[in-house]
C-alpha positions in Angstrom: 167.4 9.0 193.4 169.9 11.6 192.3 173.5 11.4 193.3 175.0 14.3 195.2 176.8 15.5 192.1 173.6 15.5 190.1 171.8 17.3 192.9 174.5 20.0 193.0 174.2 20.4 189.2 170.4 20.9 189.4 170.8 23.3 192.3 173.4 25.3 190.5 171.2 25.5 187.4 168.3 26.7 189.4 170.4 29.4 191.1 171.8 30.5 187.8 168.3 30.8 186.3 167.0 32.8 189.3 170.0 35.2 189.1 169.7 35.7 185.3 165.9 36.4 185.7 166.7 38.9 188.5 169.4 40.7 186.4 167.1 40.8 183.3 164.2 42.1 185.4 166.4 44.8 187.0 167.8 45.8 183.6 164.3 46.0 182.2 163.1 48.2 185.1 166.1 50.5 184.7 165.5 50.8 180.9 161.9 51.6 181.4 162.0 54.0 184.4 165.5 55.5 184.2 166.8 55.2 180.6 169.4 57.9 181.3 171.2 55.4 183.6 172.0 53.1 180.7 175.6 53.4 179.2 174.5 53.4 175.6 177.0 55.3 173.5 177.1 53.3 170.4 174.9 50.9 168.4 176.9 48.0 169.8 176.0 49.0 173.4 172.3 49.0 172.4 172.7 45.6 170.7 174.2 44.1 173.8 171.3 45.4 175.9 168.9 43.5 173.7 165.2 43.6 174.3 165.4 45.9 177.4 166.8 48.6 175.1 163.3 48.8 173.5 161.9 50.0 176.8 163.9 53.2 176.5 161.3 54.4 174.0 158.4 54.2 176.5 155.4 52.0 177.2 154.3 51.7 173.6 157.2 49.4 173.0 156.1 46.9 175.6 154.6 44.6 172.9 157.9 44.5 171.0 159.8 43.9 174.2 157.5 41.1 175.3 157.6 39.5 171.9 161.4 39.5 171.8 161.6 38.2 175.3 159.2 35.3 174.6 161.0 34.4 171.4 164.4 34.4 173.1 163.1 32.3 176.0 161.4 29.8 173.6 164.5 29.4 171.5 166.7 28.8 174.6 164.2 26.4 176.2 163.9 24.5 172.9 167.7 24.4 172.6 167.9 23.0 176.1 165.4 20.2 175.4 166.7 18.9 172.1 169.4 16.2 172.0 171.1 17.2 168.8 174.2 19.5 169.2 173.5 21.0 165.8 170.0 22.1 166.8 171.3 23.5 170.1 173.8 25.6 168.2 171.1 26.8 165.8 168.8 27.7 168.7 171.5 29.6 170.5 172.5 31.5 167.3 168.9 32.4 166.6 168.4 33.6 170.2 171.5 35.7 169.9 170.3 37.1 166.6 166.9 38.1 168.1 168.7 39.6 171.2 171.1 41.7 169.2 168.4 42.6 166.6 166.1 44.0 169.2 169.0 46.2 170.5 169.9 47.3 167.0 166.3 48.1 166.2 166.1 50.3 169.3 169.2 52.1 168.2 167.8 52.6 164.7 164.7 54.2 166.1 166.8 57.2 167.2 168.0 57.9 163.6 
């Protein structure tokens, strides 16, 4: 039986995951259907957008977007499962690198 504190922690984690998925989905839809709404002025802005920035280039980038999304999710899920703090840090850094790399690659496509 979970204590009330543990139940609140699990509920907060579930709510956070749902909110993050909704924000990511919304950002992806905006990038795909209304790319002119995105405030991308520099390569750093594109890097922060991450994989949804790839959708600005149209439907032919869906494979790259999906691959980057799957890799980020797998790295973060793997980091959440392991018990070692060092492996968690490595997984978080790798997920951040894939996220920023996808955005930078999207910005480089315009050159």
